[in-house]
C-alpha positions as CSV (number, residue, x, y, z in Angstrom):
1,M,18.8,13.4,26.6
2,L,15.2,12.3,26.5
3,P,15.1,8.8,26.9
4,F,11.9,6.3,26.0
5,G,10.8,3.0,26.7
6,P,7.9,1.1,28.5
7,Q,7.9,-1.3,31.2
8,D,7.8,-3.9,27.8
9,R,7.7,-3.8,24.1
10,R,3.8,-3.9,24.2
11,Q,3.0,-0.9,26.8
12,F,5.5,1.7,25.9
13,I,3.9,1.0,22.2
14,K,0.7,1.5,23.5
15,Q,1.7,4.5,26.0
16,T,3.7,6.3,22.4
17,A,0.6,5.5,20.6
18,A,-1.8,7.6,23.2
19,T,1.0,10.5,23.1
20,T,21.6,1.2,10.1
21,I,42.1,-3.4,-5.0
22,L,41.3,-6.4,-4.8
23,T,40.3,-6.8,-8.5
24,S,38.2,-9.5,-8.1
25,L,37.0,-10.2,-11.4
26,G,34.8,-13.3,-11.3
27,P,36.2,-16.9,-10.5
28,T,38.4,-17.3,-13.8
29,H,40.9,-14.4,-12.9
30,A,43.5,-13.8,-10.1
31,I,42.6,-11.5,-7.6
32,G,45.4,-9.6,-6.0
33,K,46.3,-6.1,-3.7
34,L,44.4,-3.1,-4.3
35,H,46.1,-0.6,-6.5
36,R,46.2,1.7,-9.1
37,S,45.6,1.2,-12.5
38,D,44.5,3.6,-15.6
39,D,43.1,0.4,-16.9
40,A,39.7,0.8,-15.7
41,P,38.2,-2.7,-16.9
42,E,41.0,-4.3,-14.7
43,C,40.6,-1.7,-11.9
44,C,37.6,-2.2,-11.0
45,D,35.3,-4.9,-11.8
46,R,35.5,-5.9,-8.8
47,T,32.4,-8.1,-8.9
48,Y,31.3,-11.8,-8.8
49,A,29.2,-14.0,-10.9
50,T,27.4,-16.1,-8.3
51,V,27.0,-15.6,-4.8
52,A,28.9,-18.6,-4.2
53,A,32.3,-16.4,-6.0
54,A,31.8,-13.8,-3.7
55,I,32.0,-15.8,-0.9
56,K,35.4,-17.6,-1.8
57,A,37.0,-14.4,-3.2
58,P,39.7,-13.4,-0.8
59,P,39.7,-10.7,2.7
60,E,38.4,-7.5,2.2
61,T,41.7,-5.0,2.0
62,I,40.4,-1.6,2.6
63,A,37.4,0.7,3.9
64,Y,35.7,3.2,3.1
65,V,33.3,5.0,5.9
66,P,31.6,8.6,5.9
67,A,33.2,10.7,8.5
68,I,30.7,13.6,9.6
69,Y,30.7,16.7,11.3
70,A,27.0,18.3,10.2
71,G,25.6,18.7,13.5
72,S,28.2,19.1,15.3
73,N,31.0,22.3,16.4
74,V,32.8,21.5,13.9
75,K,32.7,23.8,10.9
76,Q,34.1,21.3,8.3
77,P,33.0,19.5,5.2
78,D,31.9,16.0,5.5
79,Y,34.9,13.4,4.2
80,L,35.1,10.4,2.8
81,A,37.5,7.9,5.1
82,T,39.3,5.3,3.2
83,I,40.6,2.8,5.9
84,D,43.5,-0.4,6.0
85,L,41.8,-3.4,6.7
86,D,45.1,-5.5,5.0
87,S,46.5,-7.2,8.1
88,S,49.5,-7.1,6.6
89,S,50.2,-3.5,6.2
90,K,52.2,-1.0,7.9
91,T,49.1,1.2,8.6
92,Y,47.1,-1.6,9.3
93,G,44.0,-0.4,10.7
94,Q,44.6,3.4,10.2
95,V,42.8,6.0,7.9
96,I,44.7,6.2,5.3
97,H,43.5,8.8,3.4
98,R,40.1,11.6,4.3
99,L,38.6,13.1,0.7
100,P,36.4,16.5,2.0
101,M,33.3,16.9,0.4
102,P,33.0,20.3,-1.6
103,N,30.5,21.9,1.2
104,I,30.2,22.2,4.7
105,G,26.8,20.2,6.1
106,D,25.8,17.4,3.8
107,E,25.6,14.7,6.8
108,L,26.8,11.6,4.9
109,H,25.1,8.8,5.5
110,H,24.0,5.6,3.5
111,F,26.1,4.9,0.3
112,G,26.6,2.8,-2.3
113,W,28.2,2.0,-6.0
114,N,27.7,2.1,-9.7
115,S,28.0,-1.2,-10.3
116,C,27.1,-4.8,-8.3
117,S,27.0,-8.6,-9.1
118,S,24.0,-7.4,-11.3
119,C,25.6,-6.0,-13.7
120,H,28.5,-8.6,-13.8
121,G,30.3,-9.0,-17.2
122,K,27.5,-6.5,-18.5
123,D,29.6,-3.3,-18.7
124,K,33.1,-1.9,-18.6
125,V,33.1,0.1,-16.1
126,G,32.6,-2.0,-12.5
127,R,32.8,-0.9,-8.9
128,R,34.7,1.8,-9.7
129,F,32.5,4.9,-8.6
130,I,31.0,5.6,-4.9
131,V,27.8,7.5,-4.9
132,L,27.6,8.7,-1.9
133,P,24.7,11.7,-0.9
134,G,23.8,14.0,2.2
135,I,20.7,13.2,3.7
136,S,20.3,16.5,5.1
137,S,22.0,18.3,2.1
138,S,20.3,16.4,-1.2
139,R,23.5,16.6,-2.3
140,I,25.3,13.4,-4.4
141,H,28.7,13.2,-4.2
142,I,30.5,10.7,-7.0
143,V,33.8,9.7,-6.3
144,D,36.8,7.7,-8.6
145,T,37.7,4.8,-6.8
146,I,40.3,4.2,-9.5
147,D,43.0,4.3,-6.8
148,P,41.3,2.6,-4.2
149,R,43.8,3.8,-1.6
150,A,42.8,7.5,-2.6
151,P,39.4,8.1,-3.9
152,K,39.1,11.7,-5.4
153,M,35.7,13.5,-6.2
154,H,34.5,12.7,-9.8
155,K,31.1,15.1,-9.9
156,V,28.7,17.0,-7.7
157,I,25.0,16.9,-8.1
158,E,23.8,19.6,-6.5
159,P,20.1,19.2,-4.6
160,E,17.9,21.9,-6.9
161,T,18.5,19.6,-10.0
162,I,17.4,16.8,-8.1
163,K,14.0,18.4,-7.0
164,L,13.7,20.2,-10.1
165,K,13.8,17.0,-12.1
166,T,12.2,14.5,-9.8
167,G,10.7,16.7,-6.5
168,L,11.9,14.3,-4.1
169,S,15.1,15.1,-1.7
170,A,16.5,13.6,1.7
171,P,18.6,10.7,-0.5
172,H,19.1,7.4,1.4
173,T,20.1,4.1,0.0
174,V,21.7,3.6,-3.1
175,H,21.2,0.6,-5.1
176,C,23.2,-0.5,-8.6
177,L,20.7,-2.3,-11.4
178,S,21.5,-4.2,-14.0
179,T,20.7,-2.1,-16.8
180,G,23.9,0.3,-15.8
181,E,21.8,2.6,-13.6
182,I,21.5,3.5,-10.1
183,M,18.3,3.8,-7.8
184,I,17.9,6.2,-4.9
185,S,15.5,5.8,-2.0
186,M,14.0,9.3,-1.3
187,L,12.7,10.4,2.3
188,G,10.6,13.1,1.2
189,N,9.0,15.4,-1.1
190,A,11.0,19.1,-2.2
191,D,9.5,20.3,1.1
192,G,11.0,17.5,3.2
193,E,7.9,15.7,3.6
194,G,6.7,12.0,3.3
195,P,6.2,10.1,1.1
196,G,9.4,10.9,-0.8
197,G,10.2,8.0,-3.4
198,F,12.8,6.5,-5.9
199,M,15.6,8.5,-8.1
200,L,16.9,7.1,-11.1
201,L,20.6,7.6,-12.1
202,D,22.0,7.1,-15.3
203,Q,25.6,5.7,-15.9
204,K,27.0,9.2,-16.4
205,F,25.2,10.0,-13.2
206,D,22.9,12.6,-14.8
207,V,19.0,12.7,-13.5
208,K,16.6,10.4,-15.3
209,G,14.1,10.9,-13.1
210,R,11.8,9.1,-10.7
211,W,11.6,5.1,-10.5
212,E,8.2,4.4,-9.2
213,K,4.6,4.6,-11.7
214,D,2.4,3.8,-8.7
215,A,3.3,4.0,-4.8
216,T,0.0,4.3,-3.7
217,G,-0.3,2.9,0.1
218,M,3.0,4.2,0.3
219,Q,3.5,6.7,3.3
220,F,7.0,6.9,3.7
221,N,10.1,5.7,2.2
222,Y,13.6,4.3,3.9
223,D,15.5,1.4,2.3
224,F,14.9,-1.2,0.1
225,W,15.8,-4.4,-1.7
226,Y,14.7,-6.0,-5.0
227,Q,15.2,-9.7,-6.1
228,P,14.8,-9.1,-10.5
229,R,14.6,-13.0,-10.6
230,L,10.8,-12.9,-8.7
231,N,9.9,-9.6,-10.4
232,S,10.1,-8.2,-6.5
233,M,11.3,-5.0,-4.2
234,V,10.7,-4.3,-0.5
235,S,10.8,-1.4,0.4
236,S,10.8,0.5,4.2
237,E,9.7,3.3,6.1
238,W,11.2,5.9,8.4
239,G,9.6,8.6,8.6
240,A,9.8,12.4,6.7
241,P,12.9,14.4,6.1
242,N,11.1,17.4,7.7
243,T,10.3,15.0,11.2
244,V,13.3,13.0,12.1
245,S,14.7,16.3,11.9
246,Q,13.0,17.1,14.8
247,G,14.9,14.1,16.3
248,F,13.3,11.9,18.3
249,K,9.2,12.6,19.8
250,L,7.1,11.2,21.6
251,E,4.2,13.0,19.9
252,H,5.3,12.2,16.4
253,V,4.6,8.6,16.7
254,A,1.4,9.5,18.4
255,E,0.8,11.9,15.6
256,G,1.5,9.2,12.9
257,K,4.6,10.7,11.5
258,Y,6.4,7.6,11.5
259,G,6.0,3.9,9.6
260,R,5.5,0.5,10.1
261,R,5.0,-1.0,7.1
262,L,6.6,-3.3,4.5
263,H,6.1,-2.4,0.5
264,F,5.8,-5.3,-2.4
265,W,6.7,-4.1,-5.7
266,D,6.0,-5.2,-8.7
267,W,9.9,-4.3,-10.3
268,E,8.7,-4.2,-13.6
269,N,5.5,-2.8,-13.8
270,R,6.9,-0.7,-10.5
271,K,3.9,-0.6,-8.4
272,I,3.1,-1.4,-4.8
273,V,0.8,-4.8,-4.6
274,Q,1.3,-5.4,-1.5
275,S,1.3,-3.7,1.9
276,I,1.9,-5.3,5.5
277,D,1.1,-3.1,8.5
278,L,3.6,-5.0,11.2
279,G,1.3,-3.0,13.8
280,E,2.3,-1.9,16.7
281,E,4.9,-4.5,17.1
282,G,6.9,-3.5,14.3
283,L,6.9,0.8,14.2
284,I,9.1,2.2,12.5
285,P,11.1,-0.9,10.2
286,L,14.2,0.4,8.9
287,E,17.3,-2.4,7.3
288,V,15.8,-4.5,4.7
289,R,17.4,-8.1,3.8
290,F,16.7,-10.5,1.1
291,H,18.2,-13.8,1.0
292,H,21.1,-13.4,-1.1
293,D,20.2,-16.2,-2.9
294,P,18.2,-14.5,-5.9
295,S,15.7,-17.1,-6.2
296,S,14.7,-17.3,-2.4
297,T,11.6,-14.9,-1.6
298,H,12.4,-15.0,2.0
299,G,14.2,-11.6,3.8
300,F,14.8,-10.2,7.1
301,V,13.5,-6.1,8.7
302,G,14.4,-4.6,12.3
303,A,11.6,-2.6,13.2
304,A,13.9,0.1,15.2
305,L,11.6,1.2,17.4
306,S,9.7,-1.8,18.8
307,S,13.0,-3.8,18.8
308,T,11.4,-6.8,17.1
309,I,12.9,-9.0,13.9
310,W,10.7,-9.7,11.2
311,H,10.8,-12.4,8.8
312,W,9.1,-12.4,5.2
313,H,8.5,-14.5,2.6
314,K,5.6,-15.7,-0.3
315,P,4.5,-19.0,0.5
316,G,1.9,-18.9,-2.2
317,D,0.5,-15.8,-4.1
318,K,0.7,-13.0,-1.0
319,W,3.8,-12.0,1.0
320,E,3.0,-13.0,4.8
321,A,5.5,-11.2,8.0
322,K,5.7,-12.6,11.1
323,Q,7.7,-11.5,14.5
324,I,10.6,-14.0,15.4
325,I,12.2,-12.2,17.9
326,G,12.2,-9.0,20.0
327,V,14.1,-7.5,22.4
328,D,12.8,-6.6,26.2
329,S,13.2,-3.4,27.5
330,V,15.1,-2.6,30.4
331,P,14.9,-0.7,33.5
332,T,17.5,1.9,33.6
333,D,18.8,4.5,36.0
334,G,17.5,8.2,34.9
335,W,15.4,7.1,32.3
336,P,11.8,7.8,33.4
337,F,10.9,4.4,31.0
338,P,13.1,0.7,31.1
339,V,15.0,1.4,27.7
340,P,13.8,-0.2,24.7
341,G,17.0,-1.8,22.9
342,L,16.2,0.5,19.3
343,I,17.4,-2.5,16.6
344,T,18.9,0.0,13.8
345,D,21.2,-2.0,11.7
346,V,20.2,-5.5,10.3
347,V,23.0,-7.5,8.3
348,L,22.7,-10.9,6.5
349,S,25.8,-13.3,5.6
350,M,25.8,-14.0,2.1
351,D,25.4,-17.7,2.5
352,D,22.4,-16.1,4.4
353,R,23.1,-18.8,7.7
354,F,23.6,-16.1,10.1
355,L,21.6,-12.6,10.6
356,Y,23.5,-9.8,12.9
357,F,21.5,-6.9,13.8
358,S,22.8,-4.1,16.7
359,N,20.9,-2.9,20.0
360,W,21.6,1.1,19.6
361,L,20.7,1.9,23.1
362,H,21.1,-1.5,25.2
363,G,24.9,-1.4,23.5
364,D,24.7,-5.1,22.3
365,L,25.6,-6.7,19.0
366,R,24.1,-10.0,18.5
367,Q,24.4,-12.8,15.6
368,Y,21.3,-15.6,15.4
369,N,21.5,-18.8,13.0
370,V,18.3,-18.7,10.3
371,S,19.2,-21.4,8.6
372,D,15.5,-21.9,9.5
373,P,14.3,-18.8,9.1
374,V,10.9,-18.8,11.2
375,N,13.3,-20.2,14.1
376,P,16.3,-18.3,14.7
377,K,18.3,-19.3,17.3
378,L,20.8,-17.1,19.3
379,T,24.1,-18.1,19.0
380,G,26.9,-14.9,19.9
381,Q,26.3,-11.5,21.8
382,V,29.0,-8.9,22.4
383,W,28.4,-5.8,25.0
384,L,30.5,-2.6,23.8
385,G,28.7,1.2,24.4
386,G,25.1,1.6,25.4
387,V,23.2,3.4,28.0
388,I,22.1,0.3,30.4
389,G,25.2,0.4,32.1
390,K,26.8,-2.7,29.8
391,G,29.8,-1.0,28.2
392,R,33.1,-1.1,28.3
393,E,36.6,0.4,27.8
394,L,39.0,0.0,24.7
395,N,42.3,0.8,24.7
396,G,42.4,3.0,27.9
397,K,38.3,4.6,26.2
398,N,35.0,4.5,27.3
399,L,32.8,3.3,23.9
400,T,30.7,6.3,23.9
401,G,27.1,5.4,21.4
402,G,25.9,1.4,21.4
403,P,27.0,-0.3,18.2
404,Q,25.0,1.2,14.7
405,M,25.7,0.3,11.5
406,L,27.2,-3.2,10.4
407,Q,29.2,-4.3,7.7
408,L,29.9,-8.2,7.3
409,S,32.7,-9.8,5.0
410,L,31.8,-11.7,1.9
411,D,33.1,-15.1,3.7
412,G,31.2,-14.1,7.0
413,K,34.3,-14.3,9.5
414,R,34.7,-10.8,10.5
415,L,32.2,-7.7,10.9
416,Y,33.1,-4.6,11.3
417,L,31.3,-2.0,12.8
418,T,30.7,2.1,13.6
419,N,28.1,4.6,16.3
420,S,27.0,6.6,14.9
421,L,22.9,6.5,14.0
422,Y,21.8,10.3,12.8
423,G,23.1,13.8,13.3
424,P,19.7,15.0,15.4
425,W,19.7,11.2,17.3
426,D,23.0,11.3,18.2
427,N,23.1,14.4,20.3
428,Q,19.6,13.8,21.4
429,F,20.4,10.0,22.9
430,Y,24.6,10.4,22.8
431,P,25.4,14.0,23.1
432,D,29.3,12.5,24.3
433,M,29.6,11.4,21.0
434,A,30.9,15.0,19.8
435,Q,33.6,15.2,21.8
436,T,34.8,11.5,21.4
437,G,33.9,11.1,18.3
438,S,32.7,7.4,16.3
439,Y,35.1,4.1,16.7
440,F,35.8,1.8,14.2
441,L,35.3,-1.6,15.1
442,K,35.6,-5.5,14.2
443,I,34.4,-8.3,15.6
444,D,35.3,-12.0,14.5
445,C,32.5,-14.5,13.4
446,D,32.5,-18.0,14.5
447,T,30.8,-18.9,10.8
448,D,30.2,-23.1,11.7
449,K,29.0,-23.3,15.1
450,G,28.7,-18.9,15.3
451,G,30.1,-16.9,18.1
452,M,31.5,-13.8,17.9
453,T,34.9,-12.2,19.8
454,L,35.7,-8.8,20.4
455,D,39.4,-8.0,18.1
456,E,41.1,-6.2,21.0
457,K,43.7,-4.7,18.9
458,F,42.0,-3.2,15.5
459,F,40.2,0.2,17.3
460,V,39.9,3.2,14.5
461,D,39.1,6.2,16.9
462,F,37.1,8.9,14.8
463,G,37.8,10.8,18.1
464,V,41.3,11.7,17.0
465,E,40.6,12.8,13.8
466,P,42.6,16.5,12.7
467,N,40.0,18.1,12.6
468,G,38.1,17.0,15.2
469,P,36.2,14.4,16.3
470,A,33.7,12.8,13.6
471,R,30.9,10.3,13.5
472,A,31.0,7.5,10.8
473,H,28.2,6.1,9.6
474,E,28.1,2.9,7.3
475,I,31.2,0.6,5.9
476,R,31.2,-0.2,2.2
477,F,34.2,-2.3,1.0
478,A,36.2,-1.9,-2.0
479,T,35.6,-5.5,-3.3
480,G,31.9,-5.9,-2.1
481,D,30.2,-6.8,1.4
482,S,27.3,-7.8,2.7
483,T,25.0,-6.0,1.6
484,S,25.9,-4.2,-1.8
485,D,25.3,-7.2,-4.1
486,I,22.3,-8.5,-5.8
487,W,22.6,-11.0,-8.5
488,S,19.6,-10.4,-12.0
């Protein structure tokens, strides 16, 4: 393990610089349990006309989670796990289906849908196909969920095709567009260096080419979110694939190999119009979350390395960003420096009231009321794994690794989480995860006063999978979740 951290965030950053079917057909349609159907429109629309309609949808009954063997001693393909979330089902809380990838070594990571609520009423397919990239292989898998409980492979886009047509590699965030196209942020060029860019797929899942026309000012790429009513997009920065795949190294920070900027784009003209340098308190800004209100300029980003949360908005002609939360480092036995929280995932409730984030190294999950976006109030905290001695047991098993990827139900009442960040970093900071596998947990959330409670009866243990312990990453629900939908 190669721990890092300062006496406090400012000292740490100074030192380093020196050296994360319900057929929901809209409010006018009846919604029942997910089931198989040969009628694609009836099976698979699963989108919502408005944010309010999404919030009122019935509870999620199925989750999809990539289970990863890349970078481990298990020489098997990664797979997509389907988990039963229907509390009335006999298989509740169990993996009910596993779809293996055709190749070994993909490192499945983030994924998304062919269609979401920005396409509501505009197409006949809806939220049917999962777009599932491998961040290490640069291979993209298209998965058909017409039978939601038993997804099947539809198409595979090989990395050679992607590199030939776009000059890009390492696919990350997937968002559908109102045009029916799919846009994917790419971390690197064909050789694995920055700054990367954005790739477009058409409705047949063929590579169209690159989205951006002018990326001047972008040194690295990571996450993105667009607000079409504002003609705006925001993107964040991690590092080049050739850097992050080596694991975390302090010298890479000093060499400027990690990002610290937010980029605001002209959506229609596909170019950066403003970049904000978050400085030493904003190193490695990862997940970006605009308000779900499609007319709002407000949003949030978590800076992982600096363990800070930033709020952005556009009060006039220019975008502004301000740090609103900071997590102090904690002195810990066996670490040469106090341990930073390492904020790795952020999720915002559909009503834009509650912000959740995970401190992957500390091992806690936090809930803030952000009704006033610049004055967040801590309303809930749950301790799980982590390295600072506040971990816990569940069902007789120690929870290895802190909470990482988060996903929130449409009504905001249930938060699900996994603990894998990225293979090379998992192996560095939580080497035991290779033997214990990941956990998939559920948190009950109070949406009135705030507060969180771990559901101790719900525990999906990826340490006991048929082919050996697997690492679980991002979470999607078959009928949409708090990070899948954008309204145009």
